[in-house]
N, C-alpha and C positions, 0 to 999 in steps of 0.2 A: 504494499501501498503505500504509495505515494505521499509526501507533505502535503499536499494540497489537499486531496482524498481523505487524511487528517486532519484537516484543517474543517474540512465540509463536515464530517459527520461528527465532528465535536464544538463548532462553533458558540454553539450558546454554551456550553462546561467552559471552553475558553474565556468566555465573555464573562461568565460569572466569576473566573478566578482572577482575573484582571483588578479588582478594586485591593483584592488581599494582598496582591502581589504589588502594588503602588502603596500599599499601606508600610508592606515591609522592606520595600525600597527606604521611601522618603524617611522614615521614623525607628529602622534595626540598621541599616547597611550603611547608608551618607552621613549618618552623624559617627559614626566607626573614623572618618578622617580627622573627628575634632579630639581626640586620644592626643592628637601629637601637642597639644596645652599643656599636658601632663611633663612633658621633657623642657619648655620654653616659659620664660619667665612673661608671661603674656602682658599683653597692654592692650585696653578698648580702643588706646588712639595708634597703636601700630598697628594693628590687626595680628591676625596667627601668624602667617608668613615672614612678616618684618619684626615682629617678635624675638629676643634674643634667646638661645640654645643654652639650653643649664644642663640637659641631661640628664639625670638622677638627683640630683640636688631636691627636689621637693618628696622625693620617695623616703633618702637619707632623714629631713626634717620630720618626718611624720613617724620614723620608726624610731629616732631616737626621742620622741616627744613624751612628754609624761602621761599622757592620755593614751598611747596606744593600746598599752595591753589591758588596760578598764574600758576601751570601746570595741577590742576585739572580744574579750570575754563577755561583755554585756550582750555584744551579737550573738557570738554565736550560741550560747546558752536562753535566748531569746527564740532564735531560730530550731534550736534540738529540742524546746517544750515544744513549741507551735506544732515540730515536726512529729513529737513523742506522742503529744495525745490529741493533733488535730488531724493526723494523718487515718488512724481507726476509727476516728467518731463518725466521717460518711458511710465506711463500710459498714457499722455496725448499725447505721439508718436504713441504709439500702439492703441488709440480710433483714431488718424487723419489719420494712415495707413491703420484702418480697413473701411472709409470712401470713400479713394479714389477708383475710378471705373479705371483708367488709370491703368493698370497691368503694362505697360512698367516703366511707371514715381515714382509704386508704389516700385517696386525694385529696381528702381534706389536708390532711399529715403533711403531704407533698407541698399543698398549697403552701399552708404555715411556713414549712420550714423552708421553702424558696424566696420566701418574700422580703428577708433580710439582706440579702447578697444585693437586690436592687435597691436598697436604701444607702446612701453616699457614706465615706467614711465620716464626714462632718456631721450628719447627723446621730450615724450612730455614735460617735464618740461622745458628745452630748445628750443623749440618751443614759450611757453606760456614767457620766458624772451625776446626771441628775438621780440615776437610781442609787449610786452608792453617796450622795450626798447626805453628809454630817448630822442635819436640822430634818430634813423633809423626805430621805430618802427611804425609799421603800425595805431596803434591805437593814435600815439602823433601825427602822420602825419595828421589824420583826424582833432583831435584836434586843431594844428597850423594851418590847412585850413581855419576852422570856426574861427580862432582870438584867439582861447584860449592858455594861456601859455601849455606847455610840461608837464607830470609828471611822475616824477621818480617812477612809481610803486613798483617795488621790494624793495622800502627801507623806505616806508610807513607802520606803523604798522597797522594802517586804512584799509586798503587796502588787506591785505593778506585772510583775512576770503572770503570774496568776489572773490578774484583770486581763494582761492585754491577748493569753490564749484563749481564754474563756471569751471574751468575746469575740474574737477570729472563729472559733468554734460555731459561738450563735451566727455570727452574720453569715459564712460559708457551707456550713455544714449540710446543707439543702442543695443546694448548689450541686455541689462537687458528690453528692452521692447519685445523681444522676449519670454518669460513667458508667458507677457498678450497677445500676439497677440493667442499662444500656446492655452490659457484659453478663447480667442474667438470666437475660433473653438468650444468649447464646445456649444456652447449655441445656441438653438432650433429655427434655420430660421423661423418657425412657431408662434414664440413670436414676430417678426418685423410683419409678416405678417398681426395678431391679433389687433397690435398697428397701422397697416398703416387705417387696415379699420375701426378702431375707429376714424381716423382723428387726428394721434398724429404726429406732425413733425419727422424731423431728431436729433433736439437736446431733443425733450422730448422720443424718442426713447434709444436715450443714457440714459438718466437719471433713465427711468424707467423698460427700460430692458437691455441694456449692460453695463453699472454700477454693479446693483443688481447681473448679469450674473459670474462677477467675482469678484465680494465684498470676496470671501471667499479665493480665490489666494491673492490678495490683503491684507487680516487678518493677514495671514501664512507668507508673505514676511517681512510686517511693525513689526511683533513679532522679526524675524530674525534680522531687521535692526536695530532694537533697541535694541535687544539685543547685538550687536556690533558696538554701539554707541561709545563707548569708545575706541573700535581698529583701531584706526585711522594709514591707513598705514606708514608706517615710510619712503620709501623712496622717497616719491612726495614733503611731506613734508622739511624733510633734501635739495632736492634740489632745493626748492623753497625757503626757509628763510635763514636767514642772521641776524649774532648778530643784526643791525639794525632792526629787525620787532620781536627779541624775546619776546617783550612785550605781544604779540598777536598769536606768532605762534612757541612757546615753547610749545609743549606737551610733556607726559608721555613715549612715545615711542623714542624723539629725547633726552629728557633727561635719559632714560635708558642707550640709545648707548653711551652718553659722560661720565657716571658717572662706569655704569661695563664694556665697551670697550675699551673705549679709556683710563680711567683712570685705567682700570685691579678692580677696584673693583665689581667681579664679584656676590657676595654674596648680595650688595645694588642692583643690577640691576636685578638680581632673584627676589628679598623683593617688589620693586615697579609694575616688570612684574605681579606678582603674586597679588596685591593687584590691579591693573588693571581687573584681570580678573575674578576676586572676584565681585569687580564693573559691572560689562558688564553681571554674571552668574543673582546679582539682579535683576540689568534694565531686561533681560528675564524671569527670573519668576514673576516680578511684569508685565509686559506687555503680559503673557502668561493668569494669573489668571482677570485680567483688559480685556480682551478679551473673557474668555469664560465665564464670569460675567455678560458683559453686548449685549456679540456679538451671546455667542452661539459656537463659533467658535474657536480653540484652536491648540496648538500644542499636547497637551497630557489632 
């Protein structure tokens, strides 16, 4: 089949793919050229190409700064906790929805769990702050009704990570479960029938049929999650954090915002961001290698 014949056969598919291609070219690939800023003493007046080349100056500056290990630790721990608890939550929800027999109730639960995904991070963070308010927040009202003292959650550094992780799960668990629900539909129903004939309970069917049936999907998504573990979204952390919680809340992306945009040191911020991307790439490679070695499934 010639190229023109392939085009005539799938021209509408190609047409639908063009917006996606343009998005990645304009917002993902073209900005890659901007990493040269990390190796220059960038000046708005001189421009990128006329700015002086400084090599690894800003990388060394960041590695030698007193904030380096604190930022690295906070980013890694926040990403790790989000992975440890946030990855299992949509799987559990998908399994529960798959076991529901009442279709109306199942649709209701799906709708309720999907809705928070469409709430902006500004609104979601505002809701969290209101719910945890020490004066009129619903959680502190519950505490005081049981005789406990109210807690100002938002200024306690120890509470920041649980609050962030739980808010992420609440906001995205329903949406992320869609992938696992789609994977569940690919499992052959005859496997459940055979397991039932052998006397398997519903729990054993889940363990021996359902989970192995979606294991490849779980592994691929786990690899992607590990690869993006250090790429924590800036918006929600910035909105929930405050100077009182910086000991646990200050991460690489919020530090880049302060150093690069607020203070105007664009080269320094670009160097930190490039370092974060390099660490994420190493995590992705290692996760993919370990998955291919021990399970036989990988991204490539």
